[in-house]
ROSE-4610 file (N, C-alpha, C; in Angstrom, 1 decimal, always signed):
// ROSE-4610
residu = [M/M/M/A/A/A/M/M/M/N/N/N/I/I/I/T/T/T/W/W/W/T/T/T/I/I/I/G/G/G/K/K/K/I/I/I/K/K/K/C/C/C/D/D/D/G/G/G/C/C/C/V/V/V/Q/Q/Q/A/A/A/I/I/I/A/A/A/E/E/E/A/A/A/L/L/L/L/L/L/I/I/I/V/V/V/D/D/D/G/G/G/I/I/I/H/H/H/D/D/D/V/V/V/V/V/V/V/V/V/D/D/D/L/L/L/T/T/T/E/E/E/K/K/K/T/T/T/V/V/V/T/T/T/F/F/F/K/K/K/A/A/A/D/D/D/D/D/D/Q/Q/Q/A/A/A/S/S/S/A/A/A/D/D/D/L/L/L/A/A/A/K/K/K/K/K/K/A/A/A/L/L/L/V/V/V/R/R/R/A/A/A/S/S/S/F/F/F/P/P/P/P/P/P/D/D/D/V/V/V/R/R/R]
num = [1/1/1/2/2/2/3/3/3/4/4/4/5/5/5/6/6/6/7/7/7/8/8/8/9/9/9/10/10/10/11/11/11/12/12/12/13/13/13/14/14/14/15/15/15/16/16/16/17/17/17/18/18/18/19/19/19/20/20/20/21/21/21/22/22/22/23/23/23/24/24/24/25/25/25/26/26/26/27/27/27/28/28/28/29/29/29/30/30/30/31/31/31/32/32/32/33/33/33/34/34/34/35/35/35/36/36/36/37/37/37/38/38/38/39/39/39/40/40/40/41/41/41/42/42/42/43/43/43/44/44/44/45/45/45/46/46/46/47/47/47/48/48/48/49/49/49/50/50/50/51/51/51/52/52/52/53/53/53/54/54/54/55/55/55/56/56/56/57/57/57/58/58/58/59/59/59/60/60/60/61/61/61/62/62/62/63/63/63/64/64/64/65/65/65/66/66/66/67/67/67/68/68/68/69/69/69/70/70/70]
x = [+0.7/-0.2/+0.8/+0.6/+1.4/+1.1/+2.0/+2.1/+2.2/+1.2/+1.3/+2.5/+3.2/+4.5/+4.4/+4.6/+4.8/+5.7/+6.5/+7.9/+8.2/+8.2/+8.5/+10.5/+10.8/+11.9/+12.1/+12.8/+12.7/+14.1/+14.6/+15.4/+14.7/+13.4/+12.8/+12.5/+12.9/+13.1/+12.3/+12.2/+12.2/+11.6/+11.2/+10.5/+11.8/+12.9/+14.1/+14.4/+14.3/+13.9/+12.9/+11.6/+10.8/+11.0/+11.7/+12.0/+13.3/+13.7/+15.2/+14.6/+13.9/+13.0/+12.4/+11.2/+10.7/+11.8/+12.6/+13.3/+14.1/+14.4/+14.9/+14.7/+13.3/+12.0/+11.6/+11.4/+10.6/+12.0/+13.0/+14.2/+14.2/+13.4/+13.6/+12.3/+13.0/+11.8/+10.7/+9.5/+8.6/+8.3/+8.5/+8.1/+7.4/+5.9/+5.0/+4.3/+3.5/+2.7/+3.0/+4.5/+5.0/+4.8/+4.3/+3.7/+4.5/+5.3/+6.1/+5.2/+5.4/+4.4/+5.3/+6.1/+6.6/+6.3/+5.0/+4.6/+4.1/+4.0/+3.9/+5.5/+6.2/+7.9/+7.9/+6.7/+6.7/+6.7/+6.8/+6.8/+5.7/+4.9/+4.0/+4.1/+4.1/+4.6/+3.7/+3.8/+3.1/+5.0/+5.0/+5.9/+5.6/+6.0/+5.3/+5.7/+7.1/+7.0/+8.5/+8.4/+9.6/+10.9/+11.4/+12.6/+12.2/+11.3/+11.5/+11.1/+10.8/+10.9/+12.3/+13.0/+13.9/+15.0/+14.7/+15.5/+15.5/+13.9/+13.5/+13.8/+14.6/+15.5/+16.3/+17.1/+18.6/+18.9/+18.2/+18.0/+17.9/+16.9/+16.9/+18.0/+18.6/+19.9/+21.1/+21.1/+22.4/+22.1/+20.7/+20.6/+20.3/+20.9/+20.9/+19.6/+18.7/+17.2/+16.9/+17.5/+17.2/+16.3/+15.0/+13.6/+14.0/+13.1/+13.1/+12.6/+12.9/+12.2/+13.6/+12.5/+13.8/+13.9]
y = [-1.2/+0.2/+1.0/+2.2/+3.4/+4.4/+5.0/+5.8/+7.4/+8.2/+9.6/+10.4/+10.7/+11.7/+13.0/+13.7/+15.5/+16.1/+15.9/+17.0/+18.7/+19.4/+21.1/+21.1/+21.7/+22.0/+23.5/+23.7/+25.3/+25.8/+25.0/+25.5/+25.9/+25.5/+25.9/+28.0/+27.7/+29.4/+29.9/+29.1/+29.4/+28.2/+28.7/+27.6/+26.3/+26.5/+25.8/+25.5/+25.3/+25.0/+23.7/+23.7/+23.1/+22.5/+22.0/+21.5/+20.3/+20.8/+20.0/+19.1/+19.5/+18.7/+17.5/+17.9/+16.8/+16.0/+16.7/+15.4/+14.3/+15.1/+13.9/+13.0/+13.1/+12.2/+11.0/+12.1/+11.1/+10.0/+10.4/+8.9/+8.0/+7.9/+7.0/+6.4/+4.7/+3.4/+4.0/+3.3/+3.4/+5.0/+6.2/+7.3/+7.7/+8.2/+8.8/+9.7/+10.7/+11.4/+12.9/+13.1/+14.4/+15.4/+16.4/+17.9/+18.7/+20.1/+20.4/+21.9/+22.6/+23.5/+24.9/+25.8/+26.8/+28.1/+27.7/+29.1/+28.4/+27.3/+26.5/+26.1/+25.6/+25.1/+23.6/+23.0/+21.5/+20.7/+19.4/+18.4/+17.6/+17.0/+15.9/+14.6/+13.8/+12.3/+11.1/+10.3/+8.7/+7.9/+7.0/+6.0/+5.0/+3.8/+2.6/+2.3/+2.1/+1.6/+2.4/+2.1/+2.5/+3.0/+1.9/+1.9/+2.7/+2.7/+4.3/+5.5/+5.5/+6.7/+7.6/+6.5/+6.4/+6.4/+6.3/+6.7/+7.9/+8.7/+9.8/+10.8/+10.3/+11.5/+11.7/+10.3/+10.6/+11.5/+11.3/+11.6/+13.4/+13.7/+14.9/+15.6/+14.8/+15.7/+15.5/+14.6/+14.7/+15.9/+16.3/+17.3/+18.6/+18.9/+19.4/+20.6/+19.7/+20.6/+19.2/+19.0/+18.1/+18.6/+17.5/+17.8/+18.2/+18.4/+18.9/+18.3/+16.7/+15.6/+15.1/+15.0/+14.5/+13.2]
z = [-0.4/+0.3/-0.2/-0.6/-1.2/+0.2/+0.6/+1.7/+1.0/+1.4/+1.4/+2.5/+1.8/+2.2/+2.5/+3.2/+2.8/+3.7/+3.3/+4.2/+3.7/+4.4/+4.1/+3.8/+2.9/+2.4/+1.9/+3.5/+3.7/+2.5/+1.7/+0.9/-0.8/-0.2/-2.1/-2.0/-3.3/-3.8/-4.7/-5.9/-7.1/-7.8/-9.2/-9.7/-10.5/-10.4/-10.4/-9.4/-8.5/-7.4/-7.1/-7.5/-7.8/-9.1/-9.5/-10.9/-10.6/-9.9/-9.4/-8.3/-7.3/-6.5/-6.9/-7.8/-8.7/-9.5/-10.3/-10.9/-10.0/-8.9/-8.0/-7.7/-7.2/-6.5/-7.7/-8.8/-10.1/-10.6/-10.1/-11.0/-9.6/-8.3/-7.7/-7.6/-7.9/-8.2/-6.9/-7.3/-5.9/-5.6/-6.2/-5.9/-6.9/-6.6/-7.6/-7.1/-8.1/-7.9/-7.2/-6.9/-6.9/-7.2/-5.9/-6.3/-5.5/-5.8/-4.7/-5.0/-3.7/-3.4/-3.2/-4.1/-4.3/-2.5/-2.7/-1.4/-0.3/+0.1/+1.4/+1.2/+0.6/+0.6/+1.2/+0.2/+0.8/-0.6/-0.4/-1.6/-0.7/-2.0/-1.1/-2.7/-2.0/-3.2/-2.3/-3.4/-2.8/-3.0/-1.4/-1.9/-1.6/-2.4/-2.5/-0.9/-0.4/+0.7/+1.4/+3.1/+3.9/+3.0/+2.6/+1.7/+0.4/-0.1/-1.5/-1.0/+0.4/+1.3/+1.6/+2.3/+2.6/+1.5/-0.1/-0.9/-1.7/-1.1/-1.8/-0.6/+0.8/+1.2/+0.9/+0.7/+0.2/-0.9/-1.9/-3.1/-2.9/-2.2/-1.9/-1.4/-0.3/+0.2/-1.2/-1.5/-2.8/-3.6/-4.1/-4.6/-4.3/-3.3/-2.0/-1.4/-1.2/-1.1/+0.3/+1.0/+2.5/+3.0/+3.4/+3.8/+5.3/+5.7/+7.6/+8.0/+8.2/+8.5/+9.7/+11.0/+12.5/+12.3]
């Protein structure tokens, strides 16, 4: 069952950031329905499982957009 995930990403500043975040997530297996909100500084997506969500977090860190997740 897919998990709905929303993370805050404080470093979102422009449409280029939105595109970079979406691209970083869409190449991760098991991640889909990515929506990046510039105004709210959030990214929402579906992950097929926890392993996919963990890979998504790593992908965002590599892309220099670490989520504000503890």
